C-alpha positions in Angstrom: 12.1 50.7 -1.0 11.0 50.5 2.0 7.0 51.3 1.8 6.5 50.2 5.8 5.2 53.7 7.3 7.5 56.0 9.5 7.0 55.2 13.4 5.9 58.6 15.2 8.4 59.4 17.8 7.2 60.2 21.1 7.7 63.5 21.2 5.9 63.9 17.8 2.5 61.9 19.0 2.8 63.9 22.1 2.5 66.7 20.0 -0.1 65.5 17.2 -3.3 67.0 17.5 -5.8 64.0 18.4 -3.3 63.7 21.8 -2.9 67.5 22.4 -7.1 67.1 22.9 -6.8 64.2 24.8 -4.0 66.5 27.2 -6.2 69.1 27.1 -8.8 66.6 28.2 -7.4 65.4 31.3 -6.3 68.4 32.3 -9.8 69.7 32.1 -11.2 67.2 34.0 -8.0 67.7 36.8 -9.0 71.2 37.4 -12.4 70.0 37.6 -12.1 67.6 40.2 -9.8 70.7 42.0 -13.2 72.8 41.3 -15.7 70.6 43.0 -13.0 69.6 45.7 -12.1 66.0 45.1 -8.7 66.2 44.9 -6.5 65.5 48.0 -2.7 67.8 48.0 -0.9 66.8 45.2 -1.7 63.9 45.3 -4.0 60.8 43.4 -4.2 60.5 39.1 -5.6 60.8 36.2 -4.8 58.7 33.2 -5.9 58.2 29.5 -4.6 55.4 27.0 -3.2 56.9 23.9 -6.2 55.7 21.1 -5.5 52.3 19.2 -2.2 52.0 21.9 -2.2 49.3 24.8 1.0 50.5 26.3 1.2 54.4 26.4 -0.8 56.4 28.4 -1.1 60.1 29.4 -0.8 61.2 33.7 -1.3 63.6 36.0 2.6 65.3 36.8 4.1 64.6 40.1 3.7 68.0 42.3 1.6 70.1 41.1 -2.4 71.2 42.3 -4.6 69.6 40.1 -6.3 73.5 39.6 -2.7 74.6 38.2 -2.8 71.3 35.4 -3.0 72.8 32.1 -2.1 70.1 28.2 1.5 71.1 28.8 1.9 69.7 32.2 0.6 65.9 31.3 2.8 63.7 30.8 3.2 60.6 28.5 4.2 57.3 29.9 4.4 53.4 28.6 2.4 50.9 30.7 6.1 50.2 33.1 6.2 53.4 34.4 8.9 55.1 31.7 8.2 58.6 30.8 8.2 59.0 26.8 7.3 62.8 26.9 6.3 65.8 29.0 8.6 68.4 31.3 7.2 66.5 34.8 7.7 63.8 36.9 5.4 61.0 38.0 4.5 59.5 40.8 5.2 56.3 42.0 2.0 54.6 43.1 0.3 56.1 39.8 2.6 54.0 38.0 1.7 50.7 39.3 -1.9 51.1 39.8 -2.8 53.2 36.5 -0.8 51.2 34.9 -1.7 48.0 35.8 -5.3 48.7 35.4 -5.0 49.9 31.9 -2.9 46.4 30.8 -5.2 44.0 32.4 -8.7 45.8 32.9 -8.2 47.4 29.4 -10.2 50.5 30.5 -9.3 53.8 28.2 -10.1 56.3 31.1 -8.7 55.9 34.5 -9.7 58.4 37.5 -8.2 57.9 40.8 -8.8 59.8 43.6 -9.8 60.1 47.4 -12.4 62.2 47.6 -13.9 62.6 50.6 -17.8 61.4 50.9 -16.6 57.9 48.6 -14.0 57.7 50.4 -15.9 57.0 54.0 -17.7 54.8 52.7 -14.9 52.5 52.0 -14.3 52.7 55.8 -17.7 51.0 56.5 -18.7 47.4 56.7 -20.1 47.8 53.7 -17.1 49.3 52.1 -18.9 50.6 49.5 -21.8 52.9 48.0 -25.3 51.2 47.9 -26.9 51.8 44.6 -30.3 51.0 45.3 -30.7 54.2 47.7 -30.9 57.7 46.0 -31.1 57.9 42.0 -27.5 59.1 41.7 -26.6 56.0 43.2 -28.5 54.2 40.7 -26.9 54.5 37.9 -24.0 52.9 39.5 -25.9 49.4 39.8 -23.7 46.1 38.8 -21.1 48.4 37.8 -19.5 48.1 41.5 -16.7 46.5 42.6 -15.0 46.1 46.0 -11.5 45.8 46.9 -12.1 44.8 50.9 -8.8 44.2 51.6 -6.3 47.1 52.5 -3.0 46.3 51.7 -0.8 49.3 52.1 0.5 52.2 49.3 0.7 50.3 45.9 4.2 50.5 45.4 4.9 47.5 43.3 3.5 45.5 40.4 2.1 43.0 43.0 -0.2 45.6 44.5 -1.3 47.7 41.6 -2.3 44.2 39.8 -4.2 43.0 42.9 -6.4 46.3 42.3 -7.2 45.9 38.8 -8.3 42.1 39.1 -10.4 43.3 42.1 -12.5 44.9 39.3 -13.1 41.7 37.6 -15.0 43.7 34.7 -16.4 46.5 36.8 -15.8 50.2 36.1 -16.2 51.6 39.6 -14.1 50.1 42.6 -14.4 50.8 46.0 -10.9 50.4 47.5 -11.3 49.5 51.5 -10.0 52.1 53.8 -8.6 54.1 50.4 -10.4 56.0 47.9 -12.2 54.8 44.8 -11.5 54.0 41.1 -13.7 55.3 38.0 -13.1 53.9 34.9 -14.9 54.7 31.1 -14.3 54.8 28.1 -13.8 58.8 27.3 -13.0 61.5 29.8 -16.0 63.0 29.3 -18.1 60.6 30.7 -15.6 58.7 33.6 -15.4 62.5 34.8 -19.6 62.5 34.6 -19.6 59.4 36.6 -17.1 60.7 39.0 -19.2 63.8 39.9 -22.0 62.0 40.7 -20.4 59.1 42.7 -19.5 61.1 45.4 -22.7 63.2 45.3 -24.4 59.8 45.6 -22.0 58.9 48.6 -22.4 62.8 49.9 -26.6 61.8 50.1 -25.8 58.5 51.5 -23.5 60.0 54.2 -25.8 62.4 55.6 -29.1 60.3 55.2 -26.8 57.5 57.7 -26.2 60.6 59.7 -29.6 61.3 60.6 -29.8 57.6 62.4 -33.1 57.1 60.9 -33.9 53.8 58.6 -32.7 54.3 55.1 -35.2 53.1 52.5 -34.0 51.5 49.5 -35.8 50.8 45.8 -36.3 47.4 44.2 -32.9 46.5 42.8 -34.5 45.7 39.3 -35.9 49.4 39.5 -32.7 50.6 40.5 -31.1 48.3 37.5 -33.6 50.2 34.8 -32.4 53.3 35.9 -28.7 52.5 35.4 -29.6 51.3 31.9 -31.9 54.3 31.2 -28.5 56.7 32.1 -26.1 54.5 30.3 -28.2 54.4 27.5 -28.3 58.1 27.0 -25.4 60.4 27.8 -25.5 63.3 26.0 -25.9 64.8 29.3 -22.3 63.8 30.3 -20.7 65.6 27.3 -23.0 68.6 28.0 -21.6 68.8 31.4 -17.7 68.2 30.3 -18.2 71.1 27.8 -19.7 73.3 30.3 -16.6 72.7 32.4 -14.3 73.9 29.6 -16.0 76.8 29.2 -16.0 77.4 33.4 -12.8 76.2 33.9 -10.0 77.3 31.1 -6.2 76.2 31.1 -4.2 78.4 33.0 -1.9 80.8 31.0 1.2 79.5 32.4 0.9 75.7 32.1 -0.4 76.2 28.5 2.7 78.9 27.5 
């Protein structure tokens, strides 16, 4: 008699209540990013590892605008980019960037986009946000990695792995002349960080545009504020639930 548990097929796993909830949350994060104007055409990618897995993750499909994505549009793939379940294709650079960050850095959630103000900072000599300026920026103190070398589109394992290693244990990365990556333990917390990263970048760009000297706080104070915010993330969960009420899944996508 064989007492080993029956392995779930990819389609069954995709349809399970746990994964269904993750698909709903990932689709919501994408619609929220479109609502907050963090999207860019039909490009860029959000992904989340399946619970307890290091080799399978959910990601948005190729060719759909983020505002129209529902849970049934999300695709299940493995870390090598093989589609396991779902009705859409996946864009090639997504496979290399997200697969590498999940595999090497071990982050559960990886959000990559070219949101305007944060991306603008990747074009500067400093390459990134100054976490000692605004209160919004302080939450990112000691969390930011800078990939200071632009090396073209991420169309192979080498480039994806280079980006993943550049994160060096951090959960926010500014990619020179490219965009940003925000990672986290949950979709709600990662999206909250993505949103506030862009707000902080907006404030810095506006302040710099005045041409007047900027006044930073002491780095120790910035680190204290970061610890305060990271120590209490209920606000992140409440924000995400508010977005769930405001941005229901499109009927087309969830039919």
